[in-house]
N, C-alpha and C positions, 0 to 999 in steps of 0.2 A: 318567580313570577311577579311582575310589577302590578301595582294597583291599577284598576281600570278607571279611567276618568269618565265620569258621567256629568256632562255640563248642566243638566237640568234634572229636576225631580222626575222620576221615570214615568209617572202617570198621575192622573187627576183623581184617582180613587181616594175617597175620604178615609182617613184613619179613624176607627172607632174610638170614642173616648174611653171605653172600657178595655181596649186592646192592651195586652201586655207589651211593655216597652223594653226591647233588648237592644242596647246601644253598643255599637262597635267603636272603640276608641283606640287611637294609636298614631304614631308619627307617620309622615309621608313615606310611602313605599313599603310600609310594614306588611301589607297584604290584606287589608280589611275588605275591600270590594271583591278581591279574588275569593275570599272565604264565602261571600254571599253567592258568587257565581258557582262555586263548588257545591254550596248547599242546594242550589237548583239542580245541579247534576246528580247529587245524592238523592234528591227527591224523585228522580227518574229511574236511577239504577240501583239505589241502596235503600229502598223504602223500608226493608226489614230492619235495617240498622237505625233508621230515623224513627221507626215504630209509629209512623204517621204518614198520611197522605198530604202532601204539601200543595195547597191551592195558592198559586201566585196571583193575587187579585189584580195587581196592576201590570202584570207581565214584565215588570222591571227586572226581577231576578233572572228570568229567562234571557233577557237581553244581556245581562251581565255574563251569563253562562256562555252565550254565543261569542261574546267578545273575548272571554277568557280562553276558550278552547279552539275557536275557529278564526279569531282575528287578533290584531295587536291590541294590547290593553291600554287604557287611558286612566288617569287619576280622577278622583271625584273632585269637582270644582265647586259645588255648593257647600255651605257650612254644614248643613245636615240634609240628608236625603232619606225620607222614610219609605220603606217598602212594606205595604200592608199585606199580610198573608193570613191564611186560615189553615191551622193544623187539624186534620181530621184523624184523631188518634185511633189506633188499631188495637185489637186484643179482646179475647173472650166474647167476641160478637157484640160488644157494647161500644160502638164508636161514638166519640164525642167531638165537638168542635171547639177549638181554642183560637180566639182572635189574637193576633200579635202584630206589632210593628217592629220590623228590623231596621234600625236606624244607622245608616252609614254617615261618615263625616269627612270633612276636608282635613287631612293630616296637618296642614299648616295651622289651622285653628286649634287643633288638639295640642300642637306644640306650644301655641300661645298660652293655653291653659296650664300646660305642664310647667313652663318657665315663669308663670304668673304674670305674663304680659296682659292677660285678660283675667278678671276675677271670677271665681266660682261663687257667684252671688245668687241668693235665693230670689232676688228681684229681677234676675235675667229674663228678658222677654221670651215668649214662645218663638220657636224657630231658631233659637240659638243653641249652640252645643252645650253651654253651661246649663241651660234650662233642661235639656234632654238628659244630661248626666244626673242632675238632681232628681229628676222624675223617673229615672230608670228603675225597672223591676229586676233587671240583671245587666251587669256591665261586663263587656268583653274587651280586655286590654290585649292588643295584638303586638307581638314583638317578632322581628325577623330572626328566626333561629340560625340562619346562615350568616348573619352579620358577624364581624370580628368580635371576640370576647370583650374587648375594651368598649365597643359600641353598645353591646348588651348591658355591660356594667353601667354605662352612663344612662341608658334608657331606664333601667330598673331604679336607679337612684331618683330619676325624675318621677317615675310611677309611685315610688315610695312616698315622696313628698306630696304628690297629688292625692294619693289615697288617704293619707293622714288629714289633709285639708278637707277632703270630702267627708270623712267621718265626723270631723268637727262641725261642718256646715249642716250635715243631716242631724247631728246631735242637737243643734240649736232648734231644729224644727221638731224635736222630741219624736223622731220617727222610730219605729220599732227596729231593733237591731237585727243583724244577719243579712244585709244586702249581699246577694250573691255576686261575686266578682271573679271572673275567669281570666287568668293570665295565660294567653294562648301563644305558643311558639309556632309561628307559621313558616312556610317554605322549607319544611323539613326534608323535602325531596332533594334539596341542594346540598344536604350533608353527605349524600352518598357518592361514591365513585364506582365506575363500572366493575372493578374487581371485588367489590363488597358483596357478601352474601346477604340474604334477607336478615339473618340474625346480626350480621355486622352493622347493617343499617339501623336496625332496632336498637342495638346497643349504643350507637352514636346518638340516637334520639334520647335514650335514657340518660346518657352521660350529660347531654346538654340540659336535660330536665333536672338532673342532680345539681348541676352548677347553679341553676336558677333557684333551686330549692333552698340553697344556702341563704340566699337573700330573703326567701320566704320566712325561714326560721328567725332571722334577725328582726324582720318586720313584726312577726307574731309576738316575739319576746317583748319588743317595745310596746306593742299594742296592749299586751296583758298588763305591763307595768302601769300603763296610763288608763286602764279600764275603769278605775274608780272615778276618774274625772270625765268619763264618757258614758253616762248611763244610757244614752240613746245613740243611734246612728252607726253603731259598729258594723263592720263589713265582714263577709265570710269569703276568704280567698281560696281559690282552687287553681290547680296547674293543669294545663292541657297541651297537647302537641298535634299539629295537623300538617297535611300536604295536599295540594290541589290535584296531585297526580302521583302515581307510583313510578319511581325512577327505574332505569335499566340496572339490573343487578346480575351478578354472576349466576348463570343458570336460570335466570328469570328475565324475560323480555320486558321492556317498558310497557306500562299501562297508562297512557297519557290522559285517559278520560275516567280514571278511577280514583276518586279522592280517598285520602287516608285520614281517619279520625274526625272528619267534618260532620258527618251525620250524627255520630255519637256526641260531639260537642254541642250541637244545637238541640239535640234531644235532652241533654242535661240542662242546658240553658233554659229550655222551655219548662222543664220540671221545676227547676229552682225558682223561676219567675212565678209560676203558679203558686208554689208554696209561700214565697215572699208576699205575694199579693194577698193570699189568704190570711197570713199573720197580720198584715197591715189592716185588713178589714176587721179582724177580730179586735185589734187594738183600738181602731177608730170607733167601733161599736161600743166598747166599754167606756171610752172617753165621752161619747155622746150622752150616754145615760148618766154618767157622773156629773157632767156640767148641767144637763137638763133638769136633773133632780136636786140641784144645789139649793134652790129656793125652798123647795118643800122640806129639804132636810133642815134648813134653818128654822122653819116653823115648827117642825115636829121634834127638833133636837131636844128641847127641854123635856117634852113628854116621853120621848123614847130614851132619854139619857140613862135613866135608872135601869130600864129593861135591857138597853144595849150593854150597860156596864155589867149587869147581872148575868146576861146571856151572851157569851162570846160567839161572834160570827164565823162561819166556816171560811177559812182562807181561800182566796182564788189561786189559780194555777201559777206556780213560780215561773221565772224566766227559764230555769233549767227544764221544767216540765214542758213549757211551751216549745223549747228547742227540740225535745224528744218527740213531741207531738208532730212538729214540722217534719222531722226525719221519717216518722211513720207515714206521713201523708205523701212524701216524695219517694218513698222506697218502692223499688220494683218487686214484683211478686215472686219470681223464680230465682234460684241460686245462680243460674246462668246469667241473668240480668244483673243481679246484685254484685256478683263477683267478676264482672267484666272490667278489664283495664290492665295496664302494665303493673308490674310488681311494685314500683315506687309509689304509684297511686294507691294501691291496695294497702301498702304498709302505712301510708299517711292516714288513710281512713281507719285502719286498725288502731293506730296510735291515738287518733282523735277520740275514738270510742273508749279506749282505755283511760285517757285523760278525763273523759266525761264521767267515767265510773268512779274516779277519785276526786271529783269536784265536791266542794262543801255542799251539803244538803242532799246529795245523791241517795244516801241511806234512808232519808225521810220520804222518798218518792214512793208511790204505789208499787207494789210488787210487779205488776204487769210492765211498768216502765223500766224498772231495774232489770227484769228478765230480758226485755227487748234489747237493751244496750249490751248486756252481758252475753246474750246469745249471738248477737251480730259480731261482737268482738271475738268471741271464741270461734265463730264460723270463719272469720277472716284469718285468724291466727292459724287455724288448721289448713285452710286453703292455701295460704301463702307458702307454708312449708311444702305442701304437695306440689304447687306450681313450681317452686324453686327446684325441687328434685327433678321435675320433668325438664326444666330449662337447662339443668346441668348436663343433660345428655346432649352431645354434639348433634348438630343438625345433619341430616343425611347428605345434603349438598356440600357440607364442609369436609366430607370424607375424601381420602386420597387413594383408596384402594378397596378391593372387595373384602379383604380381611377386616379393615377398619369398619366397613359398612356392616359386616356381620356382627362385629362387636357392638355397634350402635343398635342393631336389631335386638341382640341379646339383652342389652340394657333396657330397651323400651319394653321388651316382653317380660321383664322382671315383675313378679307378683306384687312387689311393693308399689308399683306404679298403676295398679288397678284402681279405679275410682273408689274412694272410701265410702261414699254415699251414693245411693241409687239416683238421687236427683242431681248429682253432679255430672251426669253423662253428657250434658250439653254445655258444660262450662268450657271456657277457653282452654284450660289445662288439658282436659280430656280430648278436646278437638285437636290441640297441638300434638298430643301423643298419637292419636289416630291418624292424623295426616302425615306425621313423621313415619309411622309404620307403612303407610301407603307409599310414601316417597322412597323408603328403603327398598321395598319390593320392586317398584318401578325402576329405580336406579340399578338394582342388581340385574334385572332383565335387560335394561338398555346397555349397560356396560358390557355384558356378555355378548349381546348382538353386535355392537360396534367393534368390540375386540375381535370377534370371530370374522367379521367382514374383512378386517385388515389382515388378521393372522392366517385364517384358513382359506378364505376365498381369494386372497391376493398373494400374500407373502409365500405361503406354502406352495401354491401352484407355480409362482414365478421362480422360487428357489429350485423346484424340481426341473423346470424347463432350463434354467441356467446350468445346473449341475450336470445334466445329462445331454446337453446340446452336442450333437454329432456322435453320440455313443451308439454303436451298432446294437441291434437286438441280440438277445441271447442265442437265437438260432443262426446268427451270422448275417442276416439280411441287412441291406443297407439302411442307413438312417433316413427317415422320411422328413426331409427338411421342409417340405411344403406344409405338412401338418403342423410341424413345430412353429413355423412362421405364423400360421393362422392363429394358434393359441397365444403366441407372444403378442401379436397385434391386438388381440382382444383385451389382454391385460394392460397394454400400454396405450390404450386409447386416450387422447388428450382430455376428453370429457368424462373419463371414468372417475366417478366420485361416489362416496358412500351414500346410500339412500336415506341418510338421516341428516336433516338440516339442523344446525345448532339452535335456531330459534323455534324449532318445532317442539311442541309439548310432548312430554313422555307419556306413552300409554299407561293409564292407571294413576296419573298425577295431574292435578290442575295447577300445580305450582312450579314444577320443574320443566326444563327443556333439555334437549340433548347436549346443550353446552356444558351442563354439569357432568354428563357421562364422558365427554371428551377430555375432561381434566383428570380422570382417574388414571392411576399409574399403569394399569393393565392396558388401557386404550393407548396411552402415550407410548408405551413400549412397543405395542403391536404396530402402531402407526409409524414409529421410527424405523422399525425393521423393514416395513414395506417401503418407506421412502428411501431407505438405503438400497433395497433390492431393485427398485425400479430402474435407476440408471445402470446398474450392473447388467440387468437383463437387456436393456436397450442397447448397451454397448456390444454385447454378444450378437444381438440381432443386426446391428449396423455393420459389424465386422463381417458377419456371415453374408450379408447382402452385398457389401462392397467387394468381397472376394468371389462372388458368384456362387456361394454355397447354397443360398436360398434363391427362389425366383425373384428376378429383378422387378421393381415397381418404379413408377414415375417419381415417387418421393425418395426411394432408396435404390439408385442405379448401381450396377456392378462396376464402380469407378476404378477398382484396382485390378480388374481382369485385363490382362495384356495378351493380345492375340499373338500366336506363334509367328516367328520371323518368316517372311519379311512384311507381314501385314501391318505391323505397328511400326511407325517411324518416330524419330525424336521430335519432329515438328508437331506431332499430335499430342505431345505431353501437356502443352499449355491448356488446351481445351479440356483434356481429361482432368487436370488439376482443378480447373474452375468448376467442373461438375462435382468433383469430390468436395470442394470447399462449400459449395451451395447445399449439397445434400447432407453433408456431415460437418457442420461448422466446428465441432469439438474434436476433429480427427487428430489434432496434435497430442491431446491428452488421452483420447480414447483408443486410438489405433496403436497400442503398444502391447507387448507380450505379457506384462505383469498382471496379477490378480485375475486370471482367467481359469475356468475349470479345466482339469486335465483332459477330459474327453474332447473338449473343443480344441484344445491346443494341438492335439495330434492331427486333426483334419486341417486346421488352420495352417500349421507348419508346412504341410505338403503344398497347399494352395499358394501360400506366400512365396515359397521357394520356387515353385514352377513359374509363377508370374514374374518374380524377380529375374530369373534366368531369361525369360522372354524379353524383359525390359532391357537387360544388359546388351543383347545382340545389336540393336540399332545404334546404341551409344558406342560400342566397340568399333562398329563400322565407321562412325564419325571420327574416332581417334585414329583409326588406321588411315583414313583419308588425309587427316592432318599430318600424319607421319610421312605419307607418300609425298605430300606437297612440300615437305620440309627439306627435300634434297632432290638431286637429279639422277644419282646413280641407283643401281638395283639393290645395293647392300643396306642392311640395317646396322647402323653404328650408334655409339653413345651420343655423338655430336648431333646426329639427326633427331634425337629425342629432345634436344634443348628447346627448339621453338614450340614443340608440343607442351613441354613443361611450362614455359612462359605463358602460353595461351591459357592453360588451366589455372595458373596463378592469378590471372586476370578475371576470374569468376565469369566465364563466358555466358552470355545471355542465352545462347543456343541450348545450354544444359540446365538453365535455372529451374524450369518446371520439372524437367526430367529427374534432376537430382533429388527434388522433394519427394516425388513418387518412389524413387529408388530407395531413399532413406527409410520411408515407411515400410516398404516390403522387406527390406534387409533386416530391420529391427524386429519385425514380426517373426522372422525366422531365427534371428540371433540378436538377443537384447543388447549384446556388446558391439554390434556392428557399427562402423563409422561411415561417414559420408563417403561414397565411392569416389567422387570427384576430388575431394580433399585428400583422400588416401592416395590416389594415383599421383596427384601433384606433389605431395610430400615424398613419395617413393622415387619419382624421377629426379628429385633434387639431391638425392644422396650420392656422394662420390664413391662410397664403398660400403660393403655389407659384411657383417661378421657371421660366419658359419661355424657353429659349435655343436659337435655331435658327441655324446657320451654313451649312448646306447641306441640300438636299432631293434625294432620288432617287425618281423616279416610274416605276413599271412599269405598262404598259398591255398586256393580252393582245392579240395580233393579231386574234383572233376578234371582239373588240369593235368593230373597224373604226372606231376614233376617231383623228382626226388633230389634232396640236397645232401651231399656228403657231409658228415660231421666235421670233417677237417677242412671243408671249403672256407675260404676267407672272403670277406666282403671288402672290396677296394673302393675308395673314393679318390678320384683323380682331379687334381687342380694344378696344372702345369705351372701356374704363376707362383705356387708355393713350393712345389718340389718337381722340378722338371725331370722327366725320364722315369720317375718312380711314383707310386701312389702316395698321395698326400696323407691319407688316413687308411689304416688297415684294422679290420675287426674280425674276431674269431667267434665261433659259436660258443655260447655260454653254457647251455645245458642241452639235454636231448630235446628234440622237437616234441611239442605237446599237441595232442589232437583236440580240437574244439568240436565236440559232437553236435552241439546246437548250431554252430555256424558252418559245420561241415568243412572245416579247413584245418591245415597244419600251421602251427605257430612256432617261429624260430626267433630266438633272441641272440643279439650279438653285442660284444663288448670290445673295447680296445685290446689289441693283442698284448699279451704279457710282455712287459719290458719296454713297451712303446706307447705311452699314454697319448690319448688324442689331444691335439692342440687346436685352438680356434684358428680358422682360416679367414683371411681377409680377401674378400671377393670384390673386384672392381668391374663395373659394367663392361662387358665385352670379353671377359675372361672365358677360357674353356673350362668345362666342368661336366663330369659324368661319373657314374658308379657302375660296378660290375660284380657279379657273383657267379662262380662256376658251379654248374650242376652236373649230375651224372649223365652218362650217355653223350658226352661231348657237346652238351648244351650249356648256354649261359643266359643269364638275365642281364640286360644292359639298360641302365637309366640314363637316357640322353635326350629324350623328347621334352621340349618346353615351348611355351607360347612365343618366347622371344629369344633370338640368338644373342641378345645383349645381356639377358638375365637368365643364364642357363642353370643356375642352382635350383630353379623351379622343378627340374627333372626329378628330384627326390620326392616331390609331392605328387608326381604323376604315376602312370602305369608303365612298367618296363616292357621292353621288347624281348621276346624269346626267340633265340636263333642259335645256329651252330657256332661253335667256338672259332671256326675258321672263316665265318662269314662276317661281313661288315654289320655294324649295329643298325643299319637301315634295312637289313634283310629280316627274314623271319616274320613273326606276327606279334601283334600287341597282346600281352598276357592279361586279358580282362579278368578282374576280380583280385589280382595281386595288389597288395598295398604295403607301404612301408611307413612305419611310424617312428619318428625321430624324437629322442629325448635329449635335452629338455624340449618341451613343446614348441618353444620359440627358437629352437636351435638353428632352424633354417628360416630365413626371412620369408614372410608371406608375400606372395605376389598379389597385387590388388585385383579385385574382381573386374575392374574396368580395363585392365591391360588386354589388348586384343591378341589374337593368334596371328603373328606376323609371318607371312609367307617367306620362303627362302629368297625369293627375288621380288623386291617391291615394284620393280618396273619390268615388264616382260622384255 
């Protein structure tokens, strides 16, 4: 936050001559004016921390506050700008008024004093920064905590030299020692990053304070070594950290109008200024009586010399006793007030008290003074140990799972963390523990609520819908797709979101938001399962809609439903494909057979197969038209297929949209299906085919009432291979087996002993048929095929049952009879797109 530039003194209100003077001193951009604006904000929102009601007599601080929080900041342009205020202290019903002047300065002038371009001279006129520094009751040195370490190092070196010069100058004026000087790290909000927890941010602040504290120690060591040469003017250094706002942290939203450490800083500044002014007045009072009575002493010296020599005078209070008296005067009444502050500050105060107890002359002090120092040192020692134990317990927001959270709760519930003393119940340590327990409870409840929303209310319901899509009821009633679709639509609403906003505070905690709960492993896992399940359920819903299994909607049309022939024509495929692409843009990856529930696959398979068959009909008609147009005679010949083959190789535009739809439906039924257009094109280009049969399995339905003699042979005729005789002969391998479930008789055939089956080379146009003699002068003849050019297809079809003496065109088609050839690919597969070619192409 940049300093705010105030071009003129904010008001004409006169600063009282008796007002305490608190001077803010620092380089340009350090944040001096911002601190004053934040003080005004603290006076409105954090009066309990300031422990006083702030009366802004000139309204200048209020203007700084508005510019800090509502406008763009500007730097202070005047060398010094006083802001007269009145602190109306609170507590015990005895309010008092303390007049003070908060003095801001131009950082450029401060820089001149630091680098000694301007002297820190006691003769400096009023209105100059040098004069205000020398007249200060408390000095606030402001350093940008977010500056690079090298810059902070340089700033402190300058402050070190400046403070030593100021001690020397005040020493020449024989001022009382102990001028309070606060070294303030400003802009601590800039140390945080969004993923930091509150404790991470606090630790960064403490780390920066520890880095600066190293310089403190060096300065104090040199000052102690030089103390003998500085009987007056010594200063009392203190370290502080502030931020004009609370940054955004993990699990905690930003609080842009809530200062950090500002109210406490100025509260301490005011207390120390009051104590320093009191010490100065006592010292001035003693000096006045000493100089005023000098003449009388000279007159009476001789008369009193004997009496004085014979009767020793009681000594006045020593510097050590005065320092302890000042500490008593400035001390807060309750432990909560005395023990407030970060650990590093408490340790410094404890060490200072212990050092004081070991100072020469301490044992000669009155017992009350010694007990005061020892009691406060012991109190701090005990409290620091207690506070550190509490701070060692991880913060609830830093947990990553409910188990870890329970461990944190158990640690906080440990009896050793109960307050040691009754009057500690309002200390920061106890408050931290109490708030942490509140946060644990709030987080546990929040994590369970958010987890259950994802896991129970969404994932479990969606998984059930997905798993049982299309599954008939136990009583055999049809599946209710309309009800299923309604439930799926409810879960898959685009605006469906958890009723917990990450920036929303957790019930039961003023510090945490739902962002903390969303980071827990249970929530992350439940959310992940739901996010994985959503597209899976959507995919089934879309497939069911596209295949017409669920009621069609404007958003999800039945784009893969193909009307029975001749209602659907190839020319309609383009518009149908466009509708599919619009409604289901992910159809290429979604409309496949893999990773679908078994119950749904059963229903989907039937729908896909039926629609694929309906889609084949108009395309076969188109192929047949092309075949008819390829010649003039009525016969189907291999040569007549050549123009059709070449047309298909050219990727005909007439079939472009159709083949996309066909490919989708074919693969939904058979994941290994190939593009039907490419399949037929490749098939028509082959000059010959290999037919290899090693075993045959014949299934005859019982209801056909046909009997096969065990000695009956199965003949395969291919005159091009063996003219006048069967090309392949098979005998029954074992006795027939009755398939009770399928209600059929199953026969197996192998090559006749002594005559192994050899592969046949079939060329388009060859004759090809098969024959099996039955009882009662009946035979099965396999001779029916789609094309007279590719007659080997007859083995994949249904035979005709007729008398042995009749032609194979007589009798009836033996429905239900099937012939399975081994190996599976022993008989070339005829493409789906090959049409049924009539005996005569031209009437």
